[in-house]
MARDREN-731984 format. One record per residue (C-alpha): x, y, z. Coordinates in steps of 0.001 Angstrom, whole numbers, plus 500000, padded with zeros to 6 digits. Layout:
<sites>
{east: X	north: Y	up: Z} $
...
</sites>
This chain:
<sites>
{east: 514913	north: 562386	up: 493904} $
{east: 517292	north: 559944	up: 495257} $
{east: 520040	north: 557870	up: 493217} $
{east: 518823	north: 554643	up: 493360} $
{east: 515085	north: 555037	up: 492728} $
{east: 516482	north: 557422	up: 489852} $
{east: 518465	north: 554575	up: 487912} $
{east: 515710	north: 552167	up: 489028} $
{east: 513498	north: 554645	up: 487213} $
{east: 510611	north: 554080	up: 489809} $
{east: 509616	north: 554812	up: 493096} $
{east: 508027	north: 552915	up: 495728} $
{east: 506764	north: 554952	up: 498141} $
{east: 503961	north: 556257	up: 495346} $
{east: 502142	north: 559542	up: 496839} $
{east: 504567	north: 559750	up: 500048} $
{east: 507423	north: 560595	up: 498826} $
{east: 508682	north: 564255	up: 499100} $
{east: 510770	north: 564145	up: 496176} $
{east: 509817	north: 564976	up: 492835} $
{east: 509189	north: 562055	up: 489672} $
{east: 508657	north: 562874	up: 486171} $
{east: 507651	north: 560631	up: 483459} $
{east: 505228	north: 557735	up: 482832} $
{east: 506079	north: 554625	up: 485039} $
{east: 507766	north: 556479	up: 487869} $
{east: 505587	north: 555270	up: 490236} $
{east: 505317	north: 551021	up: 491073} $
{east: 502029	north: 549319	up: 491128} $
{east: 502137	north: 547315	up: 493799} $
{east: 502054	north: 543805	up: 493443} $
{east: 502199	north: 543170	up: 489835} $
{east: 505198	north: 541770	up: 489707} $
{east: 505196	north: 537962	up: 487639} $
{east: 507562	north: 536632	up: 490671} $
{east: 506089	north: 535009	up: 493849} $
{east: 507268	north: 536304	up: 497449} $
{east: 509840	north: 534126	up: 498754} $
{east: 508633	north: 534988	up: 502244} $
{east: 504793	north: 535169	up: 501849} $
{east: 505063	north: 531862	up: 500327} $
{east: 507833	north: 530191	up: 503490} $
{east: 506888	north: 532039	up: 506487} $
{east: 503122	north: 533174	up: 505385} $
{east: 504225	north: 536992	up: 505767} $
{east: 505843	north: 539771	up: 504171} $
{east: 507223	north: 542573	up: 505979} $
{east: 507647	north: 544580	up: 503130} $
{east: 503654	north: 543989	up: 501436} $
{east: 503303	north: 547180	up: 500603} $
{east: 506334	north: 548061	up: 498734} $
{east: 507349	north: 544233	up: 497859} $
{east: 507895	north: 544159	up: 494086} $
{east: 506807	north: 540550	up: 494025} $
{east: 503404	north: 538288	up: 493930} $
{east: 501280	north: 538450	up: 497496} $
{east: 498202	north: 535494	up: 496155} $
{east: 496685	north: 534112	up: 498704} $
{east: 496517	north: 530615	up: 497797} $
{east: 500764	north: 530580	up: 497652} $
{east: 500411	north: 532223	up: 501445} $
{east: 502724	north: 529923	up: 503831} $
{east: 502919	north: 527503	up: 500668} $
{east: 506165	north: 525968	up: 501328} $
{east: 505444	north: 525414	up: 504723} $
{east: 502948	north: 523648	up: 504401} $
{east: 504423	north: 521331	up: 501854} $
{east: 507388	north: 520892	up: 504963} $
{east: 505124	north: 519844	up: 507583} $
{east: 503820	north: 517073	up: 505853} $
{east: 507193	north: 515705	up: 504777} $
{east: 508722	north: 516323	up: 508126} $
{east: 508014	north: 515289	up: 511492} $
{east: 504468	north: 516867	up: 511646} $
{east: 503343	north: 514453	up: 508347} $
{east: 500073	north: 513342	up: 508868} $
{east: 500162	north: 510444	up: 511172} $
{east: 497329	north: 507080	up: 510112} $
{east: 495743	north: 505001	up: 512500} $
{east: 496562	north: 501103	up: 513186} $
{east: 493011	north: 500611	up: 511150} $
{east: 494416	north: 502025	up: 507981} $
{east: 498027	north: 500770	up: 508197} $
{east: 499090	north: 497261	up: 506273} $
{east: 499659	north: 494939	up: 508531} $
{east: 503834	north: 493443	up: 508427} $
{east: 502974	north: 489888	up: 508122} $
{east: 500542	north: 490140	up: 505045} $
{east: 502425	north: 492912	up: 503243} $
{east: 505386	north: 490312	up: 503676} $
{east: 503792	north: 486863	up: 503657} $
{east: 500150	north: 487364	up: 502785} $
{east: 499397	north: 485481	up: 506359} $
{east: 498417	north: 486727	up: 509514} $
{east: 497747	north: 484473	up: 512588} $
{east: 496248	north: 487442	up: 514334} $
{east: 494060	north: 488337	up: 511684} $
{east: 490127	north: 488635	up: 512471} $
{east: 490908	north: 487674	up: 515663} $
{east: 492541	north: 490986	up: 517158} $
{east: 495240	north: 492190	up: 514849} $
{east: 495033	north: 496244	up: 514652} $
{east: 495818	north: 496619	up: 511014} $
{east: 494413	north: 496034	up: 507505} $
{east: 494060	north: 492524	up: 505802} $
{east: 494022	north: 494076	up: 502166} $
{east: 493434	north: 491300	up: 499662} $
{east: 495094	north: 492874	up: 497556} $
{east: 498331	north: 493210	up: 499200} $
{east: 497695	north: 489362	up: 500018} $
{east: 497689	north: 488735	up: 496519} $
{east: 500898	north: 490713	up: 495600} $
{east: 502780	north: 489178	up: 498860} $
{east: 501876	north: 485406	up: 497502} $
{east: 502451	north: 486700	up: 494349} $
{east: 506415	north: 487860	up: 494896} $
{east: 506354	north: 484582	up: 496894} $
{east: 505899	north: 481928	up: 494798} $
{east: 508113	north: 483921	up: 491867} $
{east: 510921	north: 483657	up: 494741} $
{east: 510377	north: 480023	up: 495505} $
{east: 510069	north: 479235	up: 491729} $
{east: 506138	north: 478683	up: 490879} $
{east: 504380	north: 475362	up: 491343} $
{east: 507201	north: 472240	up: 491515} $
{east: 507505	north: 469573	up: 489213} $
{east: 505320	north: 467219	up: 490617} $
{east: 502656	north: 469136	up: 490286} $
{east: 501649	north: 469170	up: 486731} $
{east: 497551	north: 469360	up: 485877} $
{east: 496252	north: 466028	up: 484141} $
{east: 494047	north: 466545	up: 480956} $
{east: 491064	north: 469185	up: 481620} $
{east: 488465	north: 466293	up: 480191} $
{east: 488685	north: 464326	up: 483182} $
{east: 485523	north: 463984	up: 484949} $
{east: 486194	north: 464250	up: 488149} $
{east: 487056	north: 466253	up: 491472} $
{east: 490568	north: 468234	up: 491391} $
{east: 491666	north: 467469	up: 494946} $
{east: 494616	north: 468317	up: 497234} $
{east: 496321	north: 464976	up: 499509} $
{east: 498391	north: 465879	up: 502208} $
{east: 500502	north: 463096	up: 503875} $
{east: 501452	north: 462699	up: 507373} $
{east: 499979	north: 465315	up: 508526} $
{east: 501505	north: 466440	up: 512364} $
{east: 498828	north: 468246	up: 513943} $
{east: 497627	north: 465937	up: 516994} $
{east: 493883	north: 464721	up: 516921} $
{east: 493400	north: 465506	up: 513144} $
{east: 489378	north: 466381	up: 512665} $
{east: 487620	north: 467397	up: 510102} $
{east: 486484	north: 471232	up: 511707} $
{east: 490618	north: 471847	up: 512469} $
{east: 491667	north: 471722	up: 509181} $
{east: 489188	north: 473621	up: 507976} $
{east: 490064	north: 476053	up: 510281} $
{east: 493848	north: 476173	up: 509396} $
{east: 492706	north: 476065	up: 505444} $
{east: 490358	north: 479420	up: 506795} $
{east: 493218	north: 481056	up: 508435} $
{east: 495810	north: 480819	up: 505140} $
{east: 493169	north: 482478	up: 503161} $
{east: 492760	north: 479127	up: 501258} $
{east: 489884	north: 478354	up: 499011} $
{east: 487155	north: 476152	up: 500727} $
{east: 486863	north: 472637	up: 499256} $
{east: 483566	north: 470841	up: 499069} $
{east: 484474	north: 467685	up: 501191} $
{east: 487501	north: 466709	up: 503135} $
{east: 488479	north: 463246	up: 503851} $
{east: 491009	north: 462188	up: 507116} $
{east: 492769	north: 458985	up: 507339} $
{east: 491491	north: 456600	up: 510033} $
{east: 495178	north: 457275	up: 511746} $
{east: 495040	north: 460942	up: 511162} $
{east: 497942	north: 461477	up: 509268} $
{east: 496363	north: 462022	up: 505844} $
{east: 493792	north: 464067	up: 504716} $
{east: 492540	north: 465448	up: 500929} $
{east: 490817	north: 468206	up: 499717} $
{east: 488426	north: 467781	up: 497072} $
{east: 487531	north: 470726	up: 494848} $
{east: 485039	north: 471180	up: 492680} $
{east: 487329	north: 472476	up: 489620} $
{east: 490978	north: 472997	up: 488462} $
{east: 491367	north: 476722	up: 489169} $
{east: 490249	north: 476581	up: 492844} $
{east: 492525	north: 473687	up: 493775} $
{east: 496036	north: 475100	up: 492167} $
{east: 495303	north: 477982	up: 494288} $
{east: 494598	north: 475977	up: 497574} $
{east: 497726	north: 474272	up: 496166} $
{east: 499930	north: 477119	up: 495647} $
{east: 498555	north: 478502	up: 499452} $
{east: 499700	north: 475390	up: 501117} $
{east: 502563	north: 474923	up: 499846} $
{east: 503693	north: 478676	up: 501191} $
{east: 502917	north: 478247	up: 504379} $
{east: 503520	north: 475030	up: 504802} $
{east: 504279	north: 475569	up: 508650} $
{east: 500252	north: 475463	up: 509034} $
{east: 500447	north: 472181	up: 506826} $
{east: 503720	north: 470282	up: 509125} $
{east: 506006	north: 471580	up: 506813} $
{east: 505185	north: 469018	up: 503838} $
{east: 504502	north: 470255	up: 500296} $
{east: 501554	north: 469525	up: 499072} $
{east: 500031	north: 466619	up: 495972} $
{east: 497581	north: 467529	up: 493669} $
{east: 495237	north: 464080	up: 492538} $
{east: 492476	north: 463493	up: 491236} $
{east: 489310	north: 460845	up: 492179} $
{east: 487352	north: 459333	up: 490215} $
</sites>
């Protein structure tokens, strides 16, 4: 018997071996190892599979190679429709949303972006405190010195919709077109609208929205 085989106490050649094998456990039971074959997992094949001491489960075949593909240059690519819009994710708005933007506009992503922006800006201003809840009237948002040319109600409503603002019950525009008031049925909607409008000042002439009650 060969020296290496004799020392190990087992032979990988089994019945094909031309040497004498005495004693129990002299033949290796193929695939009985507890450890997994590295070549089997890395390359998906083992050149010594007939004599290899390690396991070769089909489920493990090429597993390391698959993980590397997913994590490297061969990773699964998402379509544009499955990707979040950068402006939507960072600013909570997209001027092309619904108008040809190929990316995804998830409401939850927008909510997080607006909340982060509000927190960064320190929340609502001190002049935006709400009146007592028992006031029996509409909650309204007043916007002074609106700079859009030829202000019309339809144009204002379009801008509000683009900013994902709650829809007001009515919009009143001053005769000179420099002021408008949006009226809502409850405090919650008006507060949400105020936060959104103040975050999107560029859409509203760069001015802050004021909260007031109309009797």
